[in-house]
C-alpha positions in Angstrom: -0.1 0.1 0.1 1.2 3.5 -0.8 2.2 4.9 2.5 2.6 1.7 4.0 4.0 2.3 7.6 3.4 5.7 7.7 1.0 7.4 10.1 -1.0 10.6 8.2 -3.8 12.5 10.1 -4.2 9.4 12.8 -4.3 6.5 10.1 -1.7 3.9 10.1 -0.9 2.4 6.8 -0.7 -1.3 6.4 2.7 -1.9 5.9 2.0 -6.0 4.5 4.0 -6.8 1.7 2.4 -9.7 -0.4 3.7 -11.9 -3.7 2.1 -12.4 -6.6 2.3 -15.5 -9.1 0.3 -15.6 -12.1 0.3 -19.1 -14.1 -0.2 -18.6 -17.5 -1.3 -21.9 -20.0 -2.1 -22.5 -23.2 -5.1 -25.1 -23.5 -3.8 -26.1 -27.0 -7.0 -24.6 -28.7 -6.4 -21.1 -29.0 -6.9 -19.8 -25.8 -4.5 -18.7 -22.8 -5.4 -19.4 -19.3 -4.0 -17.6 -16.3 -4.6 -18.5 -12.9 -3.1 -15.7 -9.5 -1.4 -17.2 -6.8 -1.0 -14.8 -3.7 1.6 -15.3 -0.7 3.3 -13.5 2.1 6.4 -12.4 2.5 7.1 -16.0 4.2 6.0 -17.8 1.1 2.5 -19.0 2.5 -0.2 -19.1 0.6 -3.1 -16.1 0.8 -6.6 -16.2 -0.3 -6.5 -12.5 -1.1 -4.6 -9.6 -0.8 -5.8 -8.0 2.5 -4.5 -4.9 3.8 -5.6 -3.2 7.3 -5.5 0.2 8.2 -6.3 1.6 12.0 -6.9 5.1 13.0 -5.0 6.3 16.4 -4.9 9.6 18.0 -1.4 10.3 18.0 -0.4 13.3 20.4 -1.5 14.8 24.2 -4.1 17.6 24.0 -3.5 20.4 26.6 -4.9 23.2 27.6 -3.1 26.2 30.1 -4.9 27.9 32.5 -4.0 31.6 33.1 -5.0 34.1 36.0 -3.4 37.6 37.3 -2.5 38.3 41.0 -2.3 41.5 42.7 -1.9 43.1 46.2 -3.3 46.3 47.0 -1.4 48.5 49.4 2.1 46.8 49.3 4.6 45.6 46.7 3.9 41.9 45.4 6.5 39.8 45.8 6.8 36.4 43.4 6.4 32.9 45.0 4.0 34.8 48.1 0.6 33.3 47.0 -0.3 29.7 45.9 -3.4 28.7 44.1 -4.8 25.5 43.9 -6.8 23.6 41.4 -9.1 20.7 42.2 -10.4 17.9 39.9 -14.3 17.5 40.8 -17.4 16.2 38.9 -20.0 18.8 37.4 -21.4 19.6 40.8 -17.8 21.4 41.3 -17.9 19.9 44.8 -14.4 20.3 46.3 -13.0 17.0 48.5 -9.1 15.7 49.1 -6.2 17.4 48.1 -5.3 19.6 45.0 -3.9 17.8 41.9 -2.3 21.2 41.0 -1.0 24.5 42.3 1.3 27.5 41.3 2.7 30.1 42.7 2.3 33.8 41.6 5.2 35.0 39.4 5.5 38.6 37.5 1.6 39.0 38.8 0.2 36.5 37.3 0.1 32.5 37.4 -0.5 29.4 35.2 -1.3 25.8 35.2 -1.3 23.2 32.2 -3.7 20.6 32.2 -2.6 17.5 29.8 -5.4 14.9 28.4 -4.4 11.3 26.8 -6.1 9.4 23.5 -8.5 7.7 26.3 -9.9 11.2 27.6 -11.4 12.1 24.1 -15.2 12.3 24.4 -15.5 13.5 27.6 -15.6 16.5 29.9 -13.3 17.0 33.2 -14.2 19.6 35.7 -11.9 21.7 38.1 -12.3 24.4 40.5 -9.3 27.1 41.1 -9.2 29.0 44.4 -6.6 30.9 46.2 -5.1 29.1 49.3 -6.7 30.5 51.9 -9.3 32.4 50.6 -11.4 34.2 52.5 -8.7 35.1 55.4 -6.8 37.5 57.2 -2.9 36.3 57.6 -0.3 39.0 58.8 -2.3 41.7 57.5 -3.3 40.6 54.2 -6.8 40.1 53.4 -7.2 36.8 50.8 -9.5 36.8 47.8 -12.1 34.3 48.2 -12.7 33.8 44.5 -13.9 30.4 43.4 -13.3 29.5 39.6 -15.5 26.9 38.0 -13.3 25.3 34.9 -14.9 22.8 31.9 -12.5 21.5 29.7 -14.3 19.1 26.9 -11.9 17.1 25.1 -12.8 15.9 21.7 -11.1 14.0 19.1 -10.4 16.1 15.8 -10.9 13.1 12.9 -7.4 13.7 12.2 -5.3 12.1 15.1 -4.8 14.8 17.6 -6.8 16.1 20.6 -8.7 19.7 20.7 -9.7 21.2 24.2 -12.4 23.8 24.8 -12.3 25.7 27.5 -15.3 27.1 29.8 -14.6 29.1 33.1 -17.4 30.3 35.2 -17.6 32.2 38.4 -19.3 30.0 41.3 -22.7 31.9 40.5 -22.2 30.7 36.9 -21.3 33.4 35.1 -18.6 33.5 32.4 -15.0 34.9 33.5 -13.0 35.7 30.2 -9.6 35.7 32.9 -9.2 34.6 36.4 -8.5 37.2 38.7 -7.4 37.7 42.2 -7.0 40.7 44.2 -5.3 40.4 48.0 -5.7 43.6 50.1 -2.5 44.5 52.7 -4.1 46.4 55.5 -1.3 48.3 57.7 -1.6 46.9 61.3 -2.7 49.8 64.5 0.6 50.5 66.5 1.1 48.4 69.2 0.0 49.6 72.4 3.1 50.1 74.0 4.1 52.4 71.3 1.3 54.2 71.7 1.9 54.9 75.5 5.3 55.8 74.2 3.8 58.2 71.7 1.3 59.5 74.3 4.0 59.8 76.7 5.9 62.2 74.8 3.8 64.1 73.2 2.7 65.0 76.8 6.1 65.9 78.0 6.4 68.3 75.0 3.5 69.9 75.8 4.1 70.1 79.8 7.5 71.4 78.5 6.3 74.1 76.6 3.8 75.0 79.0 6.3 75.8 81.3 8.9 77.5 79.1 6.0 79.7 78.4 4.9 80.5 82.1 8.6 81.3 83.2 8.6 83.5 80.0 5.3 85.1 81.4 6.8 85.4 84.6 9.7 87.0 83.7 8.2 89.5 81.7 5.7 90.5 84.3 8.8 90.9 86.9 10.4 93.4 85.0 7.1 95.6 84.2 6.7 95.8 88.1 
């Protein structure tokens, strides 16, 4: 077969080779007769020429999830915040440990999901959230955003997988880009520091009052 042994657009071409023998005889009455015989490469007789091609998916499918990260009121440092991806069912109920994690870098993060031939025709569901979402840790209020991710994996009919990505909020609204924003809140001064500051202020006022009274008394004495 032309292309035997090759794979083109997912079709693996049969590389079988046959040997053909044609015996021609004269019937001595003015007619020639031909008889055809087929053999495989090992010389074993075959009833017919048979070529079997097969279809396979030759590569992986992949989709990359990306999102942005902001920290208000403070400079954002790479690797400070962690994002988690959980595999779920269509209910998007989270349980167990995350299957992927990623840290922020240059104000963003990304996660890559890979799929094999056996995933063709399926839809996979995930939840993406920030670790510690909704909590306040070290004066940082963590974003409690939850994103629902659905990935449809399909065979394109030419030996490859195609993935269609759909991201929504927990309320089902479409999401163009996952975005997480934390807020740094300046902590109030410590109690001890407040007492010291107040003491210093009171001392300054007291010293000012003493100086004023001294000057006033001196001036009054001079007038008398």
